[in-house]
C-alpha positions in Angstrom: 157.8 -8.1 77.8 157.7 -9.1 74.2 159.8 -12.1 73.2 162.8 -11.5 71.0 162.7 -13.4 67.7 165.9 -14.8 66.2 165.7 -16.1 62.7 168.8 -17.9 61.3 169.0 -18.1 57.5 169.6 -21.7 56.4 169.6 -20.9 52.7 172.4 -22.4 50.6 174.7 -19.4 50.6 174.3 -18.7 54.3 174.7 -22.3 55.2 177.9 -22.6 53.2 179.2 -19.3 54.6 178.7 -20.3 58.2 175.1 -20.5 59.4 175.7 -24.1 60.2 178.0 -22.9 63.0 175.2 -20.8 64.4 173.2 -23.9 65.3 174.8 -23.8 68.8 172.5 -20.8 69.4 169.7 -23.4 69.9 171.5 -24.6 73.1 173.0 -21.3 74.2 169.9 -19.1 74.0 167.5 -21.1 76.2 170.2 -21.6 78.8 171.1 -17.9 78.9 167.7 -16.2 78.3 165.1 -18.8 79.2 161.8 -18.2 77.4 162.5 -14.6 76.5 164.0 -15.5 73.1 162.7 -17.7 70.3 165.4 -19.1 67.9 164.4 -20.7 64.6 166.0 -21.6 61.3 164.3 -20.3 58.2 164.8 -21.6 54.6 166.0 -18.3 53.3 165.7 -14.6 54.4 166.4 -13.5 50.8 169.0 -11.0 51.8 172.0 -12.1 49.7 169.9 -11.8 46.5 169.7 -8.0 47.1 173.3 -7.6 46.2 174.8 -11.1 45.4 178.3 -9.8 44.5 178.7 -8.1 47.9 176.8 -10.6 50.0 177.6 -10.6 53.7 176.3 -14.1 54.5 175.4 -15.6 56.8 172.5 -13.5 57.8 170.4 -13.6 61.0 167.4 -11.4 61.9 167.0 -10.4 65.6 163.5 -8.9 65.6 163.9 -6.5 62.7 167.6 -6.0 62.9 169.6 -7.8 60.2 173.0 -9.1 61.3 175.5 -9.5 58.4 178.4 -11.9 58.6 176.7 -13.3 61.7 178.5 -15.0 64.5 177.3 -16.4 67.7 178.8 -13.4 69.5 177.2 -10.8 67.2 173.8 -12.5 67.7 174.1 -12.6 71.5 175.1 -9.0 71.6 172.0 -8.0 69.5 169.7 -10.1 71.7 171.1 -8.2 74.7 170.4 -4.9 73.0 166.9 -6.0 72.1 166.1 -7.2 75.7 167.4 -3.9 77.1 164.9 -1.8 75.2 
């Protein structure tokens, strides 16, 4: 089985809009999924620059799925979907 990749945007906009709260994923994910999921912070995913006025920060990418207005719950739900594939 391929590992699920989780990339949390830590760019300024995402950080201010709540990605700092997503840091708990670093503890939750290994406890819940073991080594099936890799979580990392990235300097910027560049997603809010696509349409700054209607930005839905913070952003997280789970494999190739973009999660807008990301929360821990939304990210965990997408990880579950990805692992079920």
